[in-house]
mmCIF file of the N, C-alpha and C atoms, coordinates in Angstrom:
data_MODEL
# 
_entry.id   MODEL 
# 
loop_
_atom_site.group_PDB 
_atom_site.id 
_atom_site.type_symbol 
_atom_site.label_atom_id 
_atom_site.label_alt_id 
_atom_site.label_comp_id 
_atom_site.label_asym_id 
_atom_site.label_entity_id 
_atom_site.label_seq_id 
_atom_site.pdbx_PDB_ins_code 
_atom_site.Cartn_x 
_atom_site.Cartn_y 
_atom_site.Cartn_z 
_atom_site.occupancy 
_atom_site.B_iso_or_equiv 
_atom_site.pdbx_formal_charge 
_atom_site.auth_seq_id 
_atom_site.auth_comp_id 
_atom_site.auth_asym_id 
_atom_site.auth_atom_id 
_atom_site.pdbx_PDB_model_num 
ATOM 1   N N  . UNK A 1 1  ? -2.846  3.518  -7.377  1.00 0.00 ? 1  UNK A N  1 
ATOM 2   C CA . UNK A 1 1  ? -3.015  2.436  -6.337  1.00 0.00 ? 1  UNK A CA 1 
ATOM 3   C C  . UNK A 1 1  ? -4.088  2.597  -5.451  1.00 0.00 ? 1  UNK A C  1 
ATOM 4   N N  . UNK A 1 2  ? -4.652  1.551  -5.198  1.00 0.00 ? 2  UNK A N  1 
ATOM 5   C CA . UNK A 1 2  ? -5.890  1.659  -4.034  1.00 0.00 ? 2  UNK A CA 1 
ATOM 6   C C  . UNK A 1 2  ? -5.552  1.089  -2.922  1.00 0.00 ? 2  UNK A C  1 
ATOM 7   N N  . UNK A 1 3  ? -5.760  1.546  -1.906  1.00 0.00 ? 3  UNK A N  1 
ATOM 8   C CA . UNK A 1 3  ? -5.319  1.138  -0.661  1.00 0.00 ? 3  UNK A CA 1 
ATOM 9   C C  . UNK A 1 3  ? -6.718  1.253  0.208   1.00 0.00 ? 3  UNK A C  1 
ATOM 10  N N  . UNK A 1 4  ? -7.519  0.175  0.547   1.00 0.00 ? 4  UNK A N  1 
ATOM 11  C CA . UNK A 1 4  ? -8.676  0.176  1.161   1.00 0.00 ? 4  UNK A CA 1 
ATOM 12  C C  . UNK A 1 4  ? -8.552  -0.340 2.673   1.00 0.00 ? 4  UNK A C  1 
ATOM 13  N N  . UNK A 1 5  ? -9.385  0.609  3.341   1.00 0.00 ? 5  UNK A N  1 
ATOM 14  C CA . UNK A 1 5  ? -9.156  0.580  5.009   1.00 0.00 ? 5  UNK A CA 1 
ATOM 15  C C  . UNK A 1 5  ? -10.636 0.178  5.361   1.00 0.00 ? 5  UNK A C  1 
ATOM 16  N N  . UNK A 1 6  ? -10.692 -0.775 6.112   1.00 0.00 ? 6  UNK A N  1 
ATOM 17  C CA . UNK A 1 6  ? -11.851 -0.811 6.956   1.00 0.00 ? 6  UNK A CA 1 
ATOM 18  C C  . UNK A 1 6  ? -11.817 -0.490 8.546   1.00 0.00 ? 6  UNK A C  1 
ATOM 19  N N  . UNK A 1 7  ? -12.890 -0.098 8.836   1.00 0.00 ? 7  UNK A N  1 
ATOM 20  C CA . UNK A 1 7  ? -12.979 0.690  10.231  1.00 0.00 ? 7  UNK A CA 1 
ATOM 21  C C  . UNK A 1 7  ? -13.530 -0.900 10.965  1.00 0.00 ? 7  UNK A C  1 
ATOM 22  N N  . UNK A 1 8  ? -12.910 -1.094 12.553  1.00 0.00 ? 8  UNK A N  1 
ATOM 23  C CA . UNK A 1 8  ? -13.485 -2.122 13.110  1.00 0.00 ? 8  UNK A CA 1 
ATOM 24  C C  . UNK A 1 8  ? -14.896 -2.423 13.440  1.00 0.00 ? 8  UNK A C  1 
ATOM 25  N N  . UNK A 1 9  ? -15.763 -1.362 13.275  1.00 0.00 ? 9  UNK A N  1 
ATOM 26  C CA . UNK A 1 9  ? -17.170 -1.990 13.274  1.00 0.00 ? 9  UNK A CA 1 
ATOM 27  C C  . UNK A 1 9  ? -17.848 -2.156 11.946  1.00 0.00 ? 9  UNK A C  1 
ATOM 28  N N  . UNK A 1 10 ? -17.104 -2.133 10.792  1.00 0.00 ? 10 UNK A N  1 
ATOM 29  C CA . UNK A 1 10 ? -17.282 -2.653 9.496   1.00 0.00 ? 10 UNK A CA 1 
ATOM 30  C C  . UNK A 1 10 ? -18.218 -1.454 8.680   1.00 0.00 ? 10 UNK A C  1 
ATOM 31  N N  . UNK A 1 11 ? -18.470 -0.292 9.174   1.00 0.00 ? 11 UNK A N  1 
ATOM 32  C CA . UNK A 1 11 ? -19.577 0.462  8.767   1.00 0.00 ? 11 UNK A CA 1 
ATOM 33  C C  . UNK A 1 11 ? -18.951 1.469  7.902   1.00 0.00 ? 11 UNK A C  1 
ATOM 34  N N  . UNK A 1 12 ? -17.846 2.036  8.308   1.00 0.00 ? 12 UNK A N  1 
ATOM 35  C CA . UNK A 1 12 ? -17.069 3.074  7.529   1.00 0.00 ? 12 UNK A CA 1 
ATOM 36  C C  . UNK A 1 12 ? -16.220 2.505  6.706   1.00 0.00 ? 12 UNK A C  1 
ATOM 37  N N  . UNK A 1 13 ? -16.018 3.305  5.267   1.00 0.00 ? 13 UNK A N  1 
ATOM 38  C CA . UNK A 1 13 ? -15.296 2.765  4.299   1.00 0.00 ? 13 UNK A CA 1 
ATOM 39  C C  . UNK A 1 13 ? -14.264 4.008  3.966   1.00 0.00 ? 13 UNK A C  1 
ATOM 40  N N  . UNK A 1 14 ? -13.208 3.700  3.685   1.00 0.00 ? 14 UNK A N  1 
ATOM 41  C CA . UNK A 1 14 ? -12.248 4.607  3.510   1.00 0.00 ? 14 UNK A CA 1 
ATOM 42  C C  . UNK A 1 14 ? -11.015 3.967  2.492   1.00 0.00 ? 14 UNK A C  1 
ATOM 43  N N  . UNK A 1 15 ? -10.657 4.507  1.469   1.00 0.00 ? 15 UNK A N  1 
ATOM 44  C CA . UNK A 1 15 ? -9.632  4.367  0.760   1.00 0.00 ? 15 UNK A CA 1 
ATOM 45  C C  . UNK A 1 15 ? -8.661  5.628  0.225   1.00 0.00 ? 15 UNK A C  1 
ATOM 46  N N  . UNK A 1 16 ? -7.511  5.238  -0.133  1.00 0.00 ? 16 UNK A N  1 
ATOM 47  C CA . UNK A 1 16 ? -6.657  6.408  -0.530  1.00 0.00 ? 16 UNK A CA 1 
ATOM 48  C C  . UNK A 1 16 ? -6.416  5.807  -2.019  1.00 0.00 ? 16 UNK A C  1 
ATOM 49  N N  . UNK A 1 17 ? -6.339  6.656  -2.754  1.00 0.00 ? 17 UNK A N  1 
ATOM 50  C CA . UNK A 1 17 ? -6.379  6.584  -4.184  1.00 0.00 ? 17 UNK A CA 1 
ATOM 51  C C  . UNK A 1 17 ? -5.198  7.626  -4.954  1.00 0.00 ? 17 UNK A C  1 
ATOM 52  N N  . UNK A 1 18 ? -4.295  6.859  -5.278  1.00 0.00 ? 18 UNK A N  1 
ATOM 53  C CA . UNK A 1 18 ? -2.972  7.533  -5.791  1.00 0.00 ? 18 UNK A CA 1 
ATOM 54  C C  . UNK A 1 18 ? -2.342  6.949  -7.016  1.00 0.00 ? 18 UNK A C  1 
ATOM 55  N N  . UNK A 1 19 ? -1.362  7.708  -7.858  1.00 0.00 ? 19 UNK A N  1 
ATOM 56  C CA . UNK A 1 19 ? -0.542  6.973  -8.409  1.00 0.00 ? 19 UNK A CA 1 
ATOM 57  C C  . UNK A 1 19 ? 1.096   6.973  -8.037  1.00 0.00 ? 19 UNK A C  1 
ATOM 58  N N  . UNK A 1 20 ? 1.922   6.112  -8.310  1.00 0.00 ? 20 UNK A N  1 
ATOM 59  C CA . UNK A 1 20 ? 3.347   6.594  -8.172  1.00 0.00 ? 20 UNK A CA 1 
ATOM 60  C C  . UNK A 1 20 ? 4.161   6.972  -9.221  1.00 0.00 ? 20 UNK A C  1 
ATOM 61  N N  . UNK A 1 21 ? 5.084   7.877  -8.887  1.00 0.00 ? 21 UNK A N  1 
ATOM 62  C CA . UNK A 1 21 ? 5.978   8.461  -9.539  1.00 0.00 ? 21 UNK A CA 1 
ATOM 63  C C  . UNK A 1 21 ? 5.636   9.724  -10.234 1.00 0.00 ? 21 UNK A C  1 
ATOM 64  N N  . UNK A 1 22 ? 6.003   10.498 -11.093 1.00 0.00 ? 22 UNK A N  1 
ATOM 65  C CA . UNK A 1 22 ? 5.933   11.867 -11.436 1.00 0.00 ? 22 UNK A CA 1 
ATOM 66  C C  . UNK A 1 22 ? 5.149   11.551 -12.678 1.00 0.00 ? 22 UNK A C  1 
ATOM 67  N N  . UNK A 1 23 ? 4.586   12.414 -13.287 1.00 0.00 ? 23 UNK A N  1 
ATOM 68  C CA . UNK A 1 23 ? 3.574   12.492 -14.361 1.00 0.00 ? 23 UNK A CA 1 
ATOM 69  C C  . UNK A 1 23 ? 4.161   13.738 -15.328 1.00 0.00 ? 23 UNK A C  1 
ATOM 70  N N  . UNK A 1 24 ? 4.161   13.747 -16.414 1.00 0.00 ? 24 UNK A N  1 
ATOM 71  C CA . UNK A 1 24 ? 4.233   14.918 -17.331 1.00 0.00 ? 24 UNK A CA 1 
ATOM 72  C C  . UNK A 1 24 ? 3.075   15.762 -17.379 1.00 0.00 ? 24 UNK A C  1 
ATOM 73  N N  . UNK A 1 25 ? 3.095   17.157 -17.180 1.00 0.00 ? 25 UNK A N  1 
ATOM 74  C CA . UNK A 1 25 ? 1.548   17.771 -17.036 1.00 0.00 ? 25 UNK A CA 1 
ATOM 75  C C  . UNK A 1 25 ? 0.808   17.597 -18.166 1.00 0.00 ? 25 UNK A C  1 
ATOM 76  N N  . UNK A 1 26 ? 1.050   17.023 -19.289 1.00 0.00 ? 26 UNK A N  1 
ATOM 77  C CA . UNK A 1 26 ? 0.254   16.701 -20.470 1.00 0.00 ? 26 UNK A CA 1 
ATOM 78  C C  . UNK A 1 26 ? -0.463  15.420 -20.121 1.00 0.00 ? 26 UNK A C  1 
ATOM 79  N N  . UNK A 1 27 ? -0.025  14.534 -19.381 1.00 0.00 ? 27 UNK A N  1 
ATOM 80  C CA . UNK A 1 27 ? -0.695  13.198 -18.916 1.00 0.00 ? 27 UNK A CA 1 
ATOM 81  C C  . UNK A 1 27 ? -1.555  13.377 -17.317 1.00 0.00 ? 27 UNK A C  1 
ATOM 82  N N  . UNK A 1 28 ? -1.360  14.668 -16.967 1.00 0.00 ? 28 UNK A N  1 
ATOM 83  C CA . UNK A 1 28 ? -2.137  14.812 -15.476 1.00 0.00 ? 28 UNK A CA 1 
ATOM 84  C C  . UNK A 1 28 ? -3.811  14.432 -15.648 1.00 0.00 ? 28 UNK A C  1 
ATOM 85  N N  . UNK A 1 29 ? -4.380  15.247 -16.399 1.00 0.00 ? 29 UNK A N  1 
ATOM 86  C CA . UNK A 1 29 ? -5.941  15.249 -16.934 1.00 0.00 ? 29 UNK A CA 1 
ATOM 87  C C  . UNK A 1 29 ? -6.375  13.795 -17.199 1.00 0.00 ? 29 UNK A C  1 
ATOM 88  N N  . UNK A 1 30 ? -5.567  13.207 -18.103 1.00 0.00 ? 30 UNK A N  1 
ATOM 89  C CA . UNK A 1 30 ? -6.044  11.672 -18.041 1.00 0.00 ? 30 UNK A CA 1 
ATOM 90  C C  . UNK A 1 30 ? -5.833  10.867 -16.880 1.00 0.00 ? 30 UNK A C  1 
ATOM 91  N N  . UNK A 1 31 ? -4.625  11.159 -16.051 1.00 0.00 ? 31 UNK A N  1 
ATOM 92  C CA . UNK A 1 31 ? -4.300  10.186 -14.999 1.00 0.00 ? 31 UNK A CA 1 
ATOM 93  C C  . UNK A 1 31 ? -5.311  10.749 -14.081 1.00 0.00 ? 31 UNK A C  1 
ATOM 94  N N  . UNK A 1 32 ? -5.783  11.723 -13.950 1.00 0.00 ? 32 UNK A N  1 
ATOM 95  C CA . UNK A 1 32 ? -6.869  12.044 -12.908 1.00 0.00 ? 32 UNK A CA 1 
ATOM 96  C C  . UNK A 1 32 ? -8.357  11.327 -13.382 1.00 0.00 ? 32 UNK A C  1 
ATOM 97  N N  . UNK A 1 33 ? -8.612  11.505 -14.569 1.00 0.00 ? 33 UNK A N  1 
ATOM 98  C CA . UNK A 1 33 ? -9.760  10.829 -14.773 1.00 0.00 ? 33 UNK A CA 1 
ATOM 99  C C  . UNK A 1 33 ? -9.609  9.193  -14.655 1.00 0.00 ? 33 UNK A C  1 
ATOM 100 N N  . UNK A 1 34 ? -8.622  8.520  -14.783 1.00 0.00 ? 34 UNK A N  1 
ATOM 101 C CA . UNK A 1 34 ? -8.616  7.257  -14.433 1.00 0.00 ? 34 UNK A CA 1 
ATOM 102 C C  . UNK A 1 34 ? -8.553  6.977  -13.073 1.00 0.00 ? 34 UNK A C  1 
ATOM 103 N N  . UNK A 1 35 ? -8.036  7.803  -11.885 1.00 0.00 ? 35 UNK A N  1 
ATOM 104 C CA . UNK A 1 35 ? -8.228  7.665  -10.498 1.00 0.00 ? 35 UNK A CA 1 
ATOM 105 C C  . UNK A 1 35 ? -9.711  7.639  -10.114 1.00 0.00 ? 35 UNK A C  1 
ATOM 106 N N  . UNK A 1 36 ? -10.099 8.963  -10.634 1.00 0.00 ? 36 UNK A N  1 
ATOM 107 C CA . UNK A 1 36 ? -11.641 9.089  -10.541 1.00 0.00 ? 36 UNK A CA 1 
ATOM 108 C C  . UNK A 1 36 ? -12.490 7.738  -10.901 1.00 0.00 ? 36 UNK A C  1 
ATOM 109 N N  . UNK A 1 37 ? -12.147 7.394  -12.020 1.00 0.00 ? 37 UNK A N  1 
ATOM 110 C CA . UNK A 1 37 ? -13.144 6.451  -12.480 1.00 0.00 ? 37 UNK A CA 1 
ATOM 111 C C  . UNK A 1 37 ? -13.068 4.946  -11.741 1.00 0.00 ? 37 UNK A C  1 
ATOM 112 N N  . UNK A 1 38 ? -11.632 4.740  -11.270 1.00 0.00 ? 38 UNK A N  1 
ATOM 113 C CA . UNK A 1 38 ? -11.412 3.689  -10.352 1.00 0.00 ? 38 UNK A CA 1 
ATOM 114 C C  . UNK A 1 38 ? -12.078 3.812  -8.952  1.00 0.00 ? 38 UNK A C  1 
ATOM 115 N N  . UNK A 1 39 ? -11.989 5.060  -8.324  1.00 0.00 ? 39 UNK A N  1 
ATOM 116 C CA . UNK A 1 39 ? -12.646 5.446  -7.241  1.00 0.00 ? 39 UNK A CA 1 
ATOM 117 C C  . UNK A 1 39 ? -14.073 5.256  -7.061  1.00 0.00 ? 39 UNK A C  1 
ATOM 118 N N  . UNK A 1 40 ? -14.721 5.944  -8.245  1.00 0.00 ? 40 UNK A N  1 
ATOM 119 C CA . UNK A 1 40 ? -16.106 5.840  -8.519  1.00 0.00 ? 40 UNK A CA 1 
ATOM 120 C C  . UNK A 1 40 ? -16.731 4.197  -8.325  1.00 0.00 ? 40 UNK A C  1 
ATOM 121 N N  . UNK A 1 41 ? -15.912 3.295  -9.191  1.00 0.00 ? 41 UNK A N  1 
ATOM 122 C CA . UNK A 1 41 ? -16.056 1.995  -9.351  1.00 0.00 ? 41 UNK A CA 1 
ATOM 123 C C  . UNK A 1 41 ? -16.057 1.229  -7.815  1.00 0.00 ? 41 UNK A C  1 
ATOM 124 N N  . UNK A 1 42 ? -15.111 1.666  -6.942  1.00 0.00 ? 42 UNK A N  1 
ATOM 125 C CA . UNK A 1 42 ? -15.272 0.823  -5.848  1.00 0.00 ? 42 UNK A CA 1 
ATOM 126 C C  . UNK A 1 42 ? -16.300 1.623  -4.626  1.00 0.00 ? 42 UNK A C  1 
ATOM 127 N N  . UNK A 1 43 ? -16.428 3.103  -4.701  1.00 0.00 ? 43 UNK A N  1 
ATOM 128 C CA . UNK A 1 43 ? -17.447 3.612  -4.021  1.00 0.00 ? 43 UNK A CA 1 
ATOM 129 C C  . UNK A 1 43 ? -19.003 2.820  -4.341  1.00 0.00 ? 43 UNK A C  1 
ATOM 130 N N  . UNK A 1 44 ? -19.146 2.640  -5.887  1.00 0.00 ? 44 UNK A N  1 
ATOM 131 C CA . UNK A 1 44 ? -20.570 2.076  -5.966  1.00 0.00 ? 44 UNK A CA 1 
ATOM 132 C C  . UNK A 1 44 ? -20.634 0.916  -5.463  1.00 0.00 ? 44 UNK A C  1 
ATOM 133 N N  . UNK A 1 45 ? -19.516 -0.096 -5.499  1.00 0.00 ? 45 UNK A N  1 
ATOM 134 C CA . UNK A 1 45 ? -19.409 -1.407 -5.105  1.00 0.00 ? 45 UNK A CA 1 
ATOM 135 C C  . UNK A 1 45 ? -19.605 -1.566 -3.632  1.00 0.00 ? 45 UNK A C  1 
ATOM 136 N N  . UNK A 1 46 ? -19.466 -0.150 -2.790  1.00 0.00 ? 46 UNK A N  1 
ATOM 137 C CA . UNK A 1 46 ? -19.435 -0.615 -1.621  1.00 0.00 ? 46 UNK A CA 1 
ATOM 138 C C  . UNK A 1 46 ? -20.462 -0.180 -0.711  1.00 0.00 ? 46 UNK A C  1 
ATOM 139 N N  . UNK A 1 47 ? -21.749 0.519  -1.561  1.00 0.00 ? 47 UNK A N  1 
ATOM 140 C CA . UNK A 1 47 ? -22.945 0.871  -1.158  1.00 0.00 ? 47 UNK A CA 1 
ATOM 141 C C  . UNK A 1 47 ? -24.126 0.213  -1.322  1.00 0.00 ? 47 UNK A C  1 
ATOM 142 N N  . UNK A 1 48 ? -25.178 0.234  -0.779  1.00 0.00 ? 48 UNK A N  1 
ATOM 143 C CA . UNK A 1 48 ? -25.987 -0.318 -1.161  1.00 0.00 ? 48 UNK A CA 1 
ATOM 144 C C  . UNK A 1 48 ? -27.042 0.581  -2.290  1.00 0.00 ? 48 UNK A C  1 
ATOM 145 N N  . UNK A 1 49 ? -27.926 -0.469 -3.129  1.00 0.00 ? 49 UNK A N  1 
ATOM 146 C CA . UNK A 1 49 ? -28.775 0.320  -4.171  1.00 0.00 ? 49 UNK A CA 1 
ATOM 147 C C  . UNK A 1 49 ? -29.716 1.125  -3.297  1.00 0.00 ? 49 UNK A C  1 
ATOM 148 N N  . UNK A 1 50 ? -30.048 0.932  -2.099  1.00 0.00 ? 50 UNK A N  1 
ATOM 149 C CA . UNK A 1 50 ? -31.039 1.895  -1.273  1.00 0.00 ? 50 UNK A CA 1 
ATOM 150 C C  . UNK A 1 50 ? -30.277 3.060  -1.045  1.00 0.00 ? 50 UNK A C  1 
ATOM 151 N N  . UNK A 1 51 ? -28.976 3.080  -0.447  1.00 0.00 ? 51 UNK A N  1 
ATOM 152 C CA . UNK A 1 51 ? -28.347 4.316  -0.253  1.00 0.00 ? 51 UNK A CA 1 
ATOM 153 C C  . UNK A 1 51 ? -28.110 5.050  -1.449  1.00 0.00 ? 51 UNK A C  1 
ATOM 154 N N  . UNK A 1 52 ? -27.599 4.388  -2.743  1.00 0.00 ? 52 UNK A N  1 
ATOM 155 C CA . UNK A 1 52 ? -27.296 5.117  -3.681  1.00 0.00 ? 52 UNK A CA 1 
ATOM 156 C C  . UNK A 1 52 ? -28.582 5.869  -4.205  1.00 0.00 ? 52 UNK A C  1 
ATOM 157 N N  . UNK A 1 53 ? -29.882 5.194  -4.246  1.00 0.00 ? 53 UNK A N  1 
ATOM 158 C CA . UNK A 1 53 ? -30.905 5.985  -4.526  1.00 0.00 ? 53 UNK A CA 1 
ATOM 159 C C  . UNK A 1 53 ? -31.205 7.075  -3.723  1.00 0.00 ? 53 UNK A C  1 
ATOM 160 N N  . UNK A 1 54 ? -31.000 6.889  -2.229  1.00 0.00 ? 54 UNK A N  1 
ATOM 161 C CA . UNK A 1 54 ? -31.149 7.893  -1.362  1.00 0.00 ? 54 UNK A CA 1 
ATOM 162 C C  . UNK A 1 54 ? -30.430 9.181  -1.574  1.00 0.00 ? 54 UNK A C  1 
ATOM 163 N N  . UNK A 1 55 ? -29.212 8.879  -2.176  1.00 0.00 ? 55 UNK A N  1 
ATOM 164 C CA . UNK A 1 55 ? -28.345 10.157 -2.356  1.00 0.00 ? 55 UNK A CA 1 
ATOM 165 C C  . UNK A 1 55 ? -28.783 10.881 -3.681  1.00 0.00 ? 55 UNK A C  1 
ATOM 166 N N  . UNK A 1 56 ? -29.675 10.609 -4.227  1.00 0.00 ? 56 UNK A N  1 
ATOM 167 C CA . UNK A 1 56 ? -30.569 11.286 -5.410  1.00 0.00 ? 56 UNK A CA 1 
ATOM 168 C C  . UNK A 1 56 ? -29.284 11.300 -6.292  1.00 0.00 ? 56 UNK A C  1 
ATOM 169 N N  . UNK A 1 57 ? -28.671 10.559 -6.976  1.00 0.00 ? 57 UNK A N  1 
ATOM 170 C CA . UNK A 1 57 ? -27.310 10.894 -7.998  1.00 0.00 ? 57 UNK A CA 1 
ATOM 171 C C  . UNK A 1 57 ? -28.048 11.499 -9.196  1.00 0.00 ? 57 UNK A C  1 
ATOM 172 N N  . UNK A 1 58 ? -27.027 12.377 -9.653  1.00 0.00 ? 58 UNK A N  1 
ATOM 173 C CA . UNK A 1 58 ? -27.482 13.212 -10.776 1.00 0.00 ? 58 UNK A CA 1 
ATOM 174 C C  . UNK A 1 58 ? -25.854 12.910 -11.838 1.00 0.00 ? 58 UNK A C  1 
ATOM 175 N N  . UNK A 1 59 ? -26.478 12.450 -13.267 1.00 0.00 ? 59 UNK A N  1 
ATOM 176 C CA . UNK A 1 59 ? -25.654 12.137 -14.054 1.00 0.00 ? 59 UNK A CA 1 
ATOM 177 C C  . UNK A 1 59 ? -25.004 13.616 -14.513 1.00 0.00 ? 59 UNK A C  1 
ATOM 178 N N  . UNK A 1 60 ? -23.795 13.598 -14.663 1.00 0.00 ? 60 UNK A N  1 
ATOM 179 C CA . UNK A 1 60 ? -22.693 14.658 -15.054 1.00 0.00 ? 60 UNK A CA 1 
ATOM 180 C C  . UNK A 1 60 ? -22.361 14.373 -16.510 1.00 0.00 ? 60 UNK A C  1 
ATOM 181 N N  . UNK A 1 61 ? -22.273 15.374 -17.370 1.00 0.00 ? 61 UNK A N  1 
ATOM 182 C CA . UNK A 1 61 ? -21.987 15.409 -18.741 1.00 0.00 ? 61 UNK A CA 1 
ATOM 183 C C  . UNK A 1 61 ? -20.431 15.214 -18.629 1.00 0.00 ? 61 UNK A C  1 
# 
């Protein structure tokens, strides 16, 4: 579940990413990957292309 939060001046961006309930140990890694991908998409949509380039992203394998 994603819970976005906007600060009053509109420049800070914060959100909590979590899953409800318990997961069997064997499902933890895939669940974390799903959460990571969702968070990545939200973050990428929240920043400008200029900021993205300024952070000098490196593609991870």
